[in-house]
py3Dmol code that shows the C-alpha trace and the ligand (Angstrom):
import py3Dmol

protein = """\
ATOM      1  CA  MET A   1      71.298  18.490 146.829  1.00  0.00           C
ATOM      2  CA  VAL A   2      74.314  18.067 144.683  1.00  0.00           C
ATOM      3  CA  ARG A   3      77.467  17.674 146.536  1.00  0.00           C
ATOM      4  CA  ILE A   4      80.898  18.555 144.587  1.00  0.00           C
ATOM      5  CA  ALA A   5      84.129  19.032 145.919  1.00  0.00           C
ATOM      6  CA  LEU A   6      86.018  22.182 144.609  1.00  0.00           C
ATOM      7  CA  PRO A   7      89.924  21.301 144.916  1.00  0.00           C
ATOM      8  CA  GLY A   8      91.976  24.271 143.977  1.00  0.00           C
ATOM      9  CA  LEU A   9      89.392  26.076 141.957  1.00  0.00           C
ATOM     10  CA  LEU A  10      88.946  29.323 143.840  1.00  0.00           C
ATOM     11  CA  ALA A  11      92.553  30.113 142.776  1.00  0.00           C
ATOM     12  CA  CYS A  12      91.082  30.430 139.071  1.00  0.00           C
ATOM     13  CA  GLY A  13      88.950  33.217 139.910  1.00  0.00           C
ATOM     14  CA  MET A  14      90.071  37.074 139.325  1.00  0.00           C
ATOM     15  CA  LEU A  15      88.495  40.277 139.585  1.00  0.00           C
ATOM     16  CA  MET A  16      88.264  42.227 136.112  1.00  0.00           C
ATOM     17  CA  GLN A  17      89.659  45.363 135.302  1.00  0.00           C
ATOM     18  CA  ALA A  18      88.244  48.132 132.994  1.00  0.00           C
ATOM     19  CA  GLY A  19      88.931  47.263 129.258  1.00  0.00           C
ATOM     20  CA  ASP A  20      89.876  43.594 129.894  1.00  0.00           C
ATOM     21  CA  ARG A  21      88.181  40.857 127.995  1.00  0.00           C
ATOM     22  CA  MET A  22      86.229  38.798 130.327  1.00  0.00           C
ATOM     23  CA  ARG A  23      87.912  35.495 130.570  1.00  0.00           C
ATOM     24  CA  ILE A  24      85.568  32.508 130.774  1.00  0.00           C
ATOM     25  CA  GLY A  25      87.427  29.234 131.862  1.00  0.00           C
ATOM     26  CA  VAL A  26      85.941  25.944 130.647  1.00  0.00           C
ATOM     27  CA  ARG A  27      87.383  22.911 132.184  1.00  0.00           C
ATOM     28  CA  LEU A  28      86.644  19.798 130.123  1.00  0.00           C
ATOM     29  CA  GLN A  29      86.798  16.379 131.751  1.00  0.00           C
ATOM     30  CA  THR A  30      86.535  13.879 128.846  1.00  0.00           C
ATOM     31  CA  PRO A  31      86.673  10.148 128.697  1.00  0.00           C
ATOM     32  CA  PRO A  32      89.888   8.356 127.302  1.00  0.00           C
ATOM     33  CA  SER A  33      87.760   7.051 124.606  1.00  0.00           C
ATOM     34  CA  MET A  34      87.158  10.499 123.120  1.00  0.00           C
ATOM     35  CA  PRO A  35      89.461  11.203 120.081  1.00  0.00           C
ATOM     36  CA  PRO A  36      91.754  14.254 120.604  1.00  0.00           C
ATOM     37  CA  LYS A  37      90.628  15.233 117.050  1.00  0.00           C
ATOM     38  CA  LEU A  38      86.982  15.259 118.510  1.00  0.00           C
ATOM     39  CA  VAL A  39      87.884  17.345 121.353  1.00  0.00           C
ATOM     40  CA  GLU A  40      89.731  19.742 119.000  1.00  0.00           C
ATOM     41  CA  GLU A  41      86.832  20.125 116.822  1.00  0.00           C
ATOM     42  CA  LEU A  42      84.356  20.483 119.743  1.00  0.00           C
ATOM     43  CA  VAL A  43      86.602  23.589 120.952  1.00  0.00           C
ATOM     44  CA  ARG A  44      86.654  24.977 117.555  1.00  0.00           C
ATOM     45  CA  GLU A  45      83.001  24.622 117.044  1.00  0.00           C
ATOM     46  CA  THR A  46      82.032  25.974 120.525  1.00  0.00           C
ATOM     47  CA  GLU A  47      84.341  29.129 120.035  1.00  0.00           C
ATOM     48  CA  ARG A  48      82.168  29.921 117.082  1.00  0.00           C
ATOM     49  CA  HIS A  49      79.062  30.461 119.166  1.00  0.00           C
ATOM     50  CA  TRP A  50      81.059  32.484 121.759  1.00  0.00           C
ATOM     51  CA  ASP A  51      82.782  34.860 119.245  1.00  0.00           C
ATOM     52  CA  PHE A  52      82.231  38.097 121.140  1.00  0.00           C
ATOM     53  CA  PRO A  53      85.244  40.685 121.234  1.00  0.00           C
ATOM     54  CA  ALA A  54      84.491  41.266 124.974  1.00  0.00           C
ATOM     55  CA  LEU A  55      84.802  37.442 125.849  1.00  0.00           C
ATOM     56  CA  GLU A  56      87.603  34.929 125.641  1.00  0.00           C
ATOM     57  CA  ILE A  57      87.043  31.320 126.269  1.00  0.00           C
ATOM     58  CA  HIS A  58      90.104  29.683 128.156  1.00  0.00           C
ATOM     59  CA  TRP A  59      89.990  25.922 127.755  1.00  0.00           C
ATOM     60  CA  HIS A  60      91.458  23.645 130.485  1.00  0.00           C
ATOM     61  CA  HIS A  61      91.775  20.107 129.499  1.00  0.00           C
ATOM     62  CA  SER A  62      91.405  16.906 131.577  1.00  0.00           C
ATOM     63  CA  ASN A  63      94.054  16.412 134.325  1.00  0.00           C
ATOM     64  CA  ALA A  64      95.734  19.769 133.500  1.00  0.00           C
ATOM     65  CA  THR A  65      96.468  22.250 136.342  1.00  0.00           C
ATOM     66  CA  CYS A  66      93.893  24.902 136.511  1.00  0.00           C
ATOM     67  CA  LYS A  67      96.192  27.883 135.385  1.00  0.00           C
ATOM     68  CA  GLY A  68      94.604  31.425 136.265  1.00  0.00           C
ATOM     69  CA  HIS A  69      93.189  33.969 135.512  1.00  0.00           C
ATOM     70  CA  ASP A  70      89.603  33.345 134.780  1.00  0.00           C
ATOM     71  CA  ASN A  71      86.838  35.726 135.676  1.00  0.00           C
ATOM     72  CA  ARG A  72      84.303  32.877 135.661  1.00  0.00           C
ATOM     73  CA  LEU A  73      84.874  29.069 135.226  1.00  0.00           C
ATOM     74  CA  VAL A  74      82.419  26.226 134.225  1.00  0.00           C
ATOM     75  CA  MET A  75      83.284  22.678 134.859  1.00  0.00           C
ATOM     76  CA  VAL A  76      82.206  20.394 132.161  1.00  0.00           C
ATOM     77  CA  ARG A  77      82.239  16.287 132.427  1.00  0.00           C
ATOM     78  CA  PHE A  78      81.446  14.445 129.156  1.00  0.00           C
ATOM     79  CA  ARG A  79      79.707  11.133 129.882  1.00  0.00           C
ATOM     80  CA  GLY A  80      79.530   8.068 127.737  1.00  0.00           C
ATOM     81  CA  ALA A  81      82.067   6.711 125.089  1.00  0.00           C
ATOM     82  CA  CYS A  82      82.224  10.151 123.043  1.00  0.00           C
ATOM     83  CA  SER A  83      83.938   8.093 120.281  1.00  0.00           C
ATOM     84  CA  SER A  84      81.556   8.720 117.298  1.00  0.00           C
ATOM     85  CA  GLN A  85      80.544   5.170 117.185  1.00  0.00           C
ATOM     86  CA  ARG A  86      76.684   4.107 116.905  1.00  0.00           C
ATOM     87  CA  PRO A  87      75.809   3.747 120.595  1.00  0.00           C
ATOM     88  CA  ALA A  88      74.573   0.229 121.521  1.00  0.00           C
ATOM     89  CA  ALA A  89      71.442   1.386 123.203  1.00  0.00           C
ATOM     90  CA  PRO A  90      68.704   2.937 120.781  1.00  0.00           C
ATOM     91  CA  ALA A  91      67.670   6.570 121.126  1.00  0.00           C
ATOM     92  CA  ILE A  92      65.171   7.001 124.194  1.00  0.00           C
ATOM     93  CA  GLU A  93      64.144  10.147 125.968  1.00  0.00           C
ATOM     94  CA  LYS A  94      67.162  11.074 127.536  1.00  0.00           C
ATOM     95  CA  ALA A  95      68.580  14.570 128.531  1.00  0.00           C
ATOM     96  CA  LEU A  96      71.403  15.669 126.304  1.00  0.00           C
ATOM     97  CA  GLY A  97      73.025  17.627 128.877  1.00  0.00           C
ATOM     98  CA  HIS A  98      72.277  19.237 132.293  1.00  0.00           C
ATOM     99  CA  THR A  99      73.560  21.702 134.629  1.00  0.00           C
ATOM    100  CA  HIS A 100      73.548  20.951 138.247  1.00  0.00           C
ATOM    101  CA  VAL A 101      71.170  22.720 140.666  1.00  0.00           C
ATOM    102  CA  SER A 102      71.553  22.798 144.354  1.00  0.00           C
ATOM    103  CA  ASP A 103      68.935  24.181 146.637  1.00  0.00           C
ATOM    104  CA  ASP A 104      67.333  26.025 143.611  1.00  0.00           C
ATOM    105  CA  HIS A 105      70.801  27.748 142.743  1.00  0.00           C
ATOM    106  CA  VAL A 106      72.143  26.704 139.266  1.00  0.00           C
ATOM    107  CA  LEU A 107      75.859  25.634 139.611  1.00  0.00           C
ATOM    108  CA  PRO A 108      78.677  26.230 137.028  1.00  0.00           C
ATOM    109  CA  PHE A 109      78.901  22.258 137.000  1.00  0.00           C
ATOM    110  CA  VAL A 110      77.725  20.788 133.525  1.00  0.00           C
ATOM    111  CA  GLU A 111      77.190  17.287 132.442  1.00  0.00           C
ATOM    112  CA  ILE A 112      77.075  16.322 128.655  1.00  0.00           C
ATOM    113  CA  ASP A 113      75.778  12.791 127.648  1.00  0.00           C
ATOM    114  CA  CYS A 114      77.628  12.077 124.541  1.00  0.00           C
ATOM    115  CA  ASP A 115      75.929   8.868 123.803  1.00  0.00           C
ATOM    116  CA  ALA A 116      72.526  10.432 124.165  1.00  0.00           C
ATOM    117  CA  ILE A 117      73.695  13.105 121.628  1.00  0.00           C
ATOM    118  CA  ALA A 118      75.086  10.417 119.349  1.00  0.00           C
ATOM    119  CA  ALA A 119      71.809   8.503 119.491  1.00  0.00           C
ATOM    120  CA  SER A 120      69.905  11.758 118.671  1.00  0.00           C
ATOM    121  CA  LEU A 121      71.819  12.087 115.714  1.00  0.00           C
ATOM    122  CA  PHE A 122      71.542   8.396 114.526  1.00  0.00           C
ATOM    123  CA  THR A 123      67.889   8.685 114.475  1.00  0.00           C
ATOM    124  CA  ARG A 124      68.188  10.791 111.287  1.00  0.00           C
ATOM    125  CA  GLU A 125      70.249   7.816 109.707  1.00  0.00           C
ATOM    126  CA  ARG A 126      68.355   5.441 107.623  1.00  0.00           C
ATOM    127  CA  GLY A 127      71.242   3.597 106.436  1.00  0.00           C
ATOM    128  CA  SER A 128      73.699   1.093 108.322  1.00  0.00           C
ATOM    129  CA  ARG A 129      76.326   3.811 108.985  1.00  0.00           C
ATOM    130  CA  THR A 130      78.178   2.924 112.226  1.00  0.00           C
ATOM    131  CA  HIS A 131      80.267   6.214 112.817  1.00  0.00           C
ATOM    132  CA  LEU A 132      79.425   9.980 112.881  1.00  0.00           C
ATOM    133  CA  SER A 133      81.848  12.265 111.290  1.00  0.00           C
ATOM    134  CA  VAL A 134      83.928  14.161 113.575  1.00  0.00           C
ATOM    135  CA  GLU A 135      82.680  17.356 112.240  1.00  0.00           C
ATOM    136  CA  ARG A 136      78.964  16.469 112.632  1.00  0.00           C
ATOM    137  CA  TYR A 137      79.354  15.078 116.098  1.00  0.00           C
ATOM    138  CA  ALA A 138      81.578  17.965 117.312  1.00  0.00           C
ATOM    139  CA  HIS A 139      78.993  20.280 115.934  1.00  0.00           C
ATOM    140  CA  ALA A 140      76.202  18.666 118.035  1.00  0.00           C
ATOM    141  CA  LEU A 141      78.353  18.459 121.097  1.00  0.00           C
ATOM    142  CA  ALA A 142      78.994  22.019 120.808  1.00  0.00           C
ATOM    143  CA  VAL A 143      75.416  23.182 120.511  1.00  0.00           C
ATOM    144  CA  VAL A 144      74.395  21.027 123.733  1.00  0.00           C
ATOM    145  CA  LEU A 145      77.747  22.429 125.573  1.00  0.00           C
ATOM    146  CA  THR A 146      76.864  25.897 124.618  1.00  0.00           C
ATOM    147  CA  HIS A 147      73.176  25.528 125.758  1.00  0.00           C
ATOM    148  CA  GLU A 148      74.484  24.446 129.143  1.00  0.00           C
ATOM    149  CA  MET A 149      77.231  27.064 129.319  1.00  0.00           C
ATOM    150  CA  VAL A 150      74.486  29.718 129.140  1.00  0.00           C
ATOM    151  CA  HIS A 151      72.473  28.082 131.966  1.00  0.00           C
ATOM    152  CA  ALA A 152      75.672  27.971 134.031  1.00  0.00           C
ATOM    153  CA  LEU A 153      76.899  31.624 133.093  1.00  0.00           C
ATOM    154  CA  THR A 154      73.507  33.206 133.903  1.00  0.00           C
ATOM    155  CA  ALA A 155      72.740  31.069 136.923  1.00  0.00           C
ATOM    156  CA  SER A 156      69.283  30.525 135.193  1.00  0.00           C
ATOM    157  CA  ARG A 157      66.975  27.842 134.118  1.00  0.00           C
ATOM    158  CA  SER A 158      65.287  30.056 131.410  1.00  0.00           C
ATOM    159  CA  HIS A 159      65.024  28.982 127.706  1.00  0.00           C
ATOM    160  CA  ALA A 160      64.460  31.043 124.724  1.00  0.00           C
ATOM    161  CA  LYS A 161      61.978  30.734 121.834  1.00  0.00           C
ATOM    162  CA  SER A 162      64.721  30.163 119.247  1.00  0.00           C
ATOM    163  CA  GLY A 163      68.072  29.185 118.811  1.00  0.00           C
ATOM    164  CA  ILE A 164      70.490  27.206 121.155  1.00  0.00           C
ATOM    165  CA  MET A 165      68.347  27.725 124.226  1.00  0.00           C
ATOM    166  CA  ARG A 166      65.355  26.221 122.874  1.00  0.00           C
ATOM    167  CA  PRO A 167      63.926  24.040 125.698  1.00  0.00           C
ATOM    168  CA  VAL A 168      64.335  20.994 123.741  1.00  0.00           C
ATOM    169  CA  LEU A 169      66.827  20.250 121.116  1.00  0.00           C
ATOM    170  CA  THR A 170      65.710  17.834 118.443  1.00  0.00           C
ATOM    171  CA  PRO A 171      68.064  15.739 115.944  1.00  0.00           C
ATOM    172  CA  ASP A 172      67.173  18.324 113.278  1.00  0.00           C
ATOM    173  CA  ASP A 173      68.394  21.170 115.778  1.00  0.00           C
ATOM    174  CA  LEU A 174      71.494  19.308 116.422  1.00  0.00           C
ATOM    175  CA  ASP A 175      72.356  19.017 112.813  1.00  0.00           C
ATOM    176  CA  GLU A 176      71.229  22.641 111.787  1.00  0.00           C
ATOM    177  CA  GLU A 177      74.366  24.243 110.591  1.00  0.00           C
ATOM    178  CA  SER A 178      73.224  27.817 111.170  1.00  0.00           C
ATOM    179  CA  ILE A 179      71.924  27.375 114.799  1.00  0.00           C
ATOM    180  CA  SER A 180      73.149  29.992 117.190  1.00  0.00           C
ATOM    181  CA  LEU A 181      72.339  31.984 120.215  1.00  0.00           C
ATOM    182  CA  ALA A 182      69.338  33.893 119.838  1.00  0.00           C
ATOM    183  CA  PRO A 183      69.343  37.896 120.472  1.00  0.00           C
ATOM    184  CA  GLU A 184      67.318  37.312 123.666  1.00  0.00           C
ATOM    185  CA  THR A 185      69.725  34.879 124.846  1.00  0.00           C
ATOM    186  CA  ILE A 186      72.738  37.277 124.278  1.00  0.00           C
ATOM    187  CA  GLY A 187      70.778  39.901 126.186  1.00  0.00           C
ATOM    188  CA  ASP A 188      70.458  37.429 128.988  1.00  0.00           C
ATOM    189  CA  LEU A 189      74.218  36.793 128.966  1.00  0.00           C
ATOM    190  CA  GLU A 190      74.950  40.560 128.809  1.00  0.00           C
ATOM    191  CA  GLU A 191      72.836  41.207 131.945  1.00  0.00           C
ATOM    192  CA  ALA A 192      74.312  38.212 133.866  1.00  0.00           C
ATOM    193  CA  LEU A 193      78.015  38.746 132.791  1.00  0.00           C
ATOM    194  CA  ALA A 194      77.646  42.673 132.835  1.00  0.00           C
ATOM    195  CA  VAL A 195      79.592  42.757 129.583  1.00  0.00           C
ATOM    196  CA  PRO A 196      78.224  44.483 126.507  1.00  0.00           C
ATOM    197  CA  LEU A 197      78.454  41.760 123.816  1.00  0.00           C
ATOM    198  CA  VAL A 198      76.381  43.135 121.042  1.00  0.00           C
ATOM    199  CA  GLU A 199      77.772  46.599 121.136  1.00  0.00           C
ATOM    200  CA  ALA A 200      81.192  45.122 121.105  1.00  0.00           C
ATOM    201  CA  ARG A 201      80.208  43.066 118.135  1.00  0.00           C
ATOM    202  CA  GLN A 202      79.060  45.965 116.064  1.00  0.00           C
ATOM    203  CA  GLU A 203      82.423  47.966 116.469  1.00  0.00           C
TER     204      GLU A 203
END
"""
ligand_1 = """\
1
ZN
Zn 68.151 23.937 129.201
"""
view = py3Dmol.view(width=600, height=400)
view.addModel(protein, "pdb")
view.setStyle({"model": 0}, {"cartoon": {"style": "trace"}})
view.addModel(ligand_1, "xyz")
view.setStyle({"model": 1}, {"stick": {}})
view.zoomTo()
view.show()
């Protein structure tokens, strides 16, 4: 059971009209230690994965008022320092992110573990590097965020054989430049959102 308050969120929902792009609100709650440049790059990287003409991602940042009119809304909390520095704790088997489930219902509430993602990337480092580049860290954060957004938007715990929805994302996966949503995942999103993503992409 997950108890979460929903102050003022219902005002963000809105019904779609024919011909509209579906607007997906993503509210980011980030720690003060997360550099603005990293947030900026994370947004840019995430939008690459959601580049469908029928969809629009509408970003809401920490402490900002939730201005309408989103068809769907996903709440995202980033945990840890999110500062690009090598985490003090060594990499251990730890979830990189998760989506809350209550009474077997997948909820649109996502948690991203910045330190676990950084630790995963550092397992590929043999040298004494103490910081990750903004681009590399943002790429990995965007992969995990996109994975959890798919769970939240499809209200499903399902995974795919390939792409971002693999059940386990390895350090190599997080660094893979060409990783993307597999066609089967895009099909699941089309069904869940009732929006023709592939057709629209081919126009
Ligand atoms: Zn998953």
